[in-house]
C-alpha positions in Angstrom: 7.9 -9.5 41.7 5.8 -8.8 38.7 2.1 -9.6 39.1 1.9 -10.9 35.5 2.1 -14.5 34.6 5.5 -15.4 33.0 3.8 -18.1 31.0 1.3 -15.7 29.6 4.1 -13.4 28.3 6.0 -16.4 26.9 2.8 -17.6 25.2 2.1 -14.3 23.5 5.7 -14.0 22.3 5.6 -17.6 21.0 2.3 -16.9 19.2 3.9 -13.9 17.4 7.0 -15.9 16.3 4.8 -18.8 15.2 2.6 -16.5 13.1 5.6 -15.0 11.3 7.1 -18.4 10.7 3.8 -19.7 9.4 3.6 -16.9 6.8 7.1 -17.5 5.7 6.5 -21.2 5.3 3.4 -20.6 3.3 5.3 -18.2 1.0 8.1 -20.6 0.4 5.8 -23.6 -0.2 3.9 -21.5 -2.8 7.2 -20.8 -4.6 8.1 -24.5 -4.6 4.7 -25.5 -5.9 4.7 -22.9 -8.7 8.2 -23.8 -9.7 7.3 -27.5 -10.0 4.2 -26.6 -12.0 6.0 -24.5 -14.5 9.3 -26.4 -14.9 8.6 -30.0 -13.8 9.2 -31.9 -10.6 12.9 -32.8 -11.2 15.2 -30.2 -9.5 18.2 -31.3 -11.6 16.4 -30.1 -14.7 14.5 -27.2 -13.1 16.9 -24.7 -11.5 14.0 -22.5 -10.3 12.6 -25.4 -8.3 16.1 -26.3 -7.0 16.5 -22.7 -5.7 13.0 -22.7 -4.2 13.7 -26.0 -2.4 17.1 -24.7 -1.1 15.5 -21.6 0.3 12.7 -23.6 2.0 15.3 -25.9 3.6 17.4 -23.0 4.8 14.3 -21.6 6.5 13.7 -25.0 8.2 10.6 -25.9 6.3 9.9 -29.7 6.9 10.9 -32.0 4.1 7.4 -33.6 4.0 5.9 -30.2 3.3 8.4 -29.6 0.5 7.8 -33.0 -1.1 4.0 -32.5 -1.0 4.3 -29.1 -2.6 6.4 -30.6 -5.4 3.9 -33.3 -6.0 1.0 -30.9 -6.0 2.8 -28.6 -8.5 3.6 -31.6 -10.8 0.0 -32.8 -10.7 0.8 -36.0 -8.8 -1.3 -35.0 -5.8 -4.6 -33.2 -5.6 -5.2 -30.0 -3.7 -2.9 -27.5 -5.4 -4.2 -24.0 -6.0 -3.9 -22.2 -9.3 -1.4 -19.4 -8.7 -0.4 -16.8 -11.3 2.1 -14.0 -11.5 0.9 -10.4 -11.7 3.0 -7.3 -12.0 2.0 -3.9 -10.7 3.8 -0.5 -11.0 3.7 2.6 -8.8 5.6 5.4 -7.1 6.8 5.7 -3.6 7.4 9.0 -1.7 10.1 11.1 -3.4 9.2 9.9 -6.9 10.8 6.5 -6.4 9.6 4.0 -9.0 8.5 0.6 -7.6 7.9 -2.6 -9.5 5.9 -5.2 -7.6 5.5 -8.8 -8.8 2.9 -10.9 -6.9 2.2 -14.6 -6.8 -1.5 -14.9 -6.2 -4.6 -17.0 -6.6 -6.9 -14.0 -6.8 -6.0 -11.1 -9.0 -8.7 -8.8 -7.6 -7.6 -9.3 -4.0 -4.0 -8.8 -4.9 -4.7 -5.6 -6.8 -6.7 -4.3 -3.8 -4.0 -5.1 -1.3 -1.2 -3.6 -3.4 -3.2 -0.4 -3.9 -3.8 -0.2 -0.2 -0.1 -0.6 0.6 0.8 2.2 -1.8 -1.9 4.6 -0.6 -1.3 4.1 3.1 2.4 4.8 2.8 2.4 7.9 0.7 2.7 6.2 -2.7 0.4 5.7 -5.7 -0.3 3.1 -8.3 0.8 3.8 -11.9 -0.4 2.6 -15.3 1.3 -0.4 -16.9 4.6 0.6 -18.6 5.0 3.8 -16.5 8.1 2.5 -14.6 8.9 -0.9 -16.0 11.3 0.6 -18.5 13.5 1.7 -15.6 14.3 -1.9 -14.7 16.3 -4.7 -16.3 15.8 -8.4 -15.5 19.0 -9.8 -14.1 20.3 -12.8 -12.4 21.3 -12.1 -8.8 23.3 -14.3 -6.5 23.8 -13.2 -2.8 26.9 -14.6 -1.1 27.2 -13.9 2.7 30.6 -12.9 4.0 31.2 -16.0 6.0 33.8 -18.7 5.9 36.6 -16.4 4.8 35.0 -15.4 1.5 36.7 -12.5 -0.2 35.8 -10.4 -3.1 38.8 -11.5 -5.1 38.0 -15.2 -4.5 34.4 -14.7 -5.6 35.4 -12.7 -8.7 37.8 -15.4 -9.8 35.1 -18.1 -9.3 32.4 -16.4 -11.4 34.3 -14.4 -13.9 34.2 -17.1 -16.6 30.7 -18.1 -15.9 29.1 -14.9 -17.3 29.0 -12.6 -14.2 28.9 -8.9 -15.1 29.7 -7.4 -11.7 30.3 -8.2 -8.0 29.0 -5.6 -5.5 29.9 -5.3 -1.9 26.6 -4.8 0.1 28.3 -4.7 3.5 27.3 -8.1 5.0 27.2 -9.9 1.7 28.4 -9.8 -1.9 26.0 -9.4 -4.8 26.9 -11.2 -8.1 24.9 -9.8 -11.1 24.6 -11.5 -14.4 22.3 -11.8 -17.3 19.1 -13.8 -16.5 20.2 -16.6 -18.8 23.6 -17.0 -17.1 22.1 -17.3 -13.6 22.4 -21.1 -13.5 26.0 -21.1 -14.7 27.0 -18.4 -12.1 25.3 -20.3 -9.3 27.0 -23.6 -10.3 30.4 -21.8 -10.5 29.9 -20.5 -6.9 29.0 -23.9 -5.7 32.0 -25.6 -7.4 34.3 -23.1 -5.7 33.0 -24.3 -2.4 31.3 -21.0 -1.6 28.0 -21.0 0.2 25.4 -18.6 -1.3 22.3 -17.3 0.3 20.0 -17.0 -2.7 20.1 -17.2 -6.5 17.2 -15.7 -8.3 16.1 -13.6 -11.3 15.2 -10.0 -10.2 14.5 -6.6 -11.6 17.3 -4.2 -11.0 17.0 -0.5 -11.5 18.9 1.3 -14.3 18.9 4.6 -12.3 19.1 5.0 -8.5 18.1 8.1 -6.6 19.5 9.0 -3.2 16.9 9.2 -0.4 17.0 10.8 3.0 15.0 9.5 6.0 12.3 12.1 5.7 11.7 11.4 2.0 11.7 7.6 2.6 8.8 8.0 5.0 6.4 10.2 3.0 4.2 10.9 6.0 7.0 11.9 8.4 7.0 15.6 7.3 3.3 15.8 7.6 3.3 14.2 11.1 6.1 16.4 12.4 5.2 19.6 10.6 1.5 19.4 11.4 1.7 18.2 15.0 -0.5 20.5 17.1 -0.9 23.0 14.2 -4.1 22.3 12.3 -4.1 23.4 8.6 -5.9 26.6 7.8 -9.6 26.3 7.3 -9.9 22.9 9.0 -10.9 22.1 12.6 -8.5 20.0 14.6 -9.4 16.3 15.1 -10.7 15.4 18.5 -12.1 12.3 20.1 -12.3 9.1 18.1 -11.3 10.9 14.9 -8.0 12.0 16.4 -7.3 8.5 17.7 -8.1 7.0 14.4 -5.9 9.5 12.5 -3.0 9.0 15.0 -3.3 5.2 14.6 -3.1 5.5 10.8 -0.1 7.8 11.1 1.8 5.2 13.0 1.4 2.5 10.3 4.7 0.9 9.2 6.5 2.2 6.1 6.3 -1.3 4.6 2.8 -2.9 4.5 2.7 -6.7 4.4 0.2 -8.3 2.0 -2.2 -10.9 3.2 -1.3 -14.6 3.4 -3.3 -15.4 0.3 -0.7 -14.0 -2.0 3.0 -13.2 -1.7 4.9 -10.2 -3.1 8.2 -11.3 -4.5 11.3 -9.1 -3.8 11.6 -7.6 -7.2 11.2 -3.9 -6.4 13.9 -1.3 -6.9 14.6 2.4 -7.2 14.3 4.7 -10.2 13.5 8.2 -11.3 10.0 9.3 -12.0 8.9 8.8 -15.6 9.1 11.9 -17.8 5.5 11.5 -19.0 3.9 11.8 -15.5 
């Protein structure tokens, strides 16, 4: 038998799950609050709020929390923070262009965290306008492949609603339209009795570049190529310096921002700008 307490192991696992769920709930509640502030508290006349509420309910956010977020956003209840949307541009390893849109209550903290995420993962920040021209703002509806949904049925449902293309992503279908046609496409999917996972406006890349595993992780080649072989003219790290360097090398390829602001999933792939 193990000498460790089974309850202690369960408690630690539960703490990790609860922390992740808490961050997700906080992000979804922020989206609901901001949508209510910008478009009103009526979901029937505010499609952005309707989508935010549906996402929150699908993630099991309590209805009371959602209702309070709507009231705070509409000014019917005190305590709402002043969130704003900030966009940052940069490059990932391999010259991949990245566009990041953040919802934050502190621009300085958001800029610092985004810059840290880029620098720790082999990327770099770029000046405004450096990569934004490589993206187009589109409406995107994700439909999971459940309930016998086929591509032909989905195309027939959204063709007259303004959909431009339907892409097979493996486990789901992606319906792309102009940003202004997103509501019509979403309603067409719902009228056809097809359940959709999300419907939102996103930045899609105009050009995609293929990536291999080594290029995707910009530090992999440095870790593997330099393991045990110090660069010329530099002494090998030992002691605490080596442990600190090794800990940094094992950082994840995707760095999560702090709980005070949320990065929206609006990034894509593109070629490096010709002027850099």
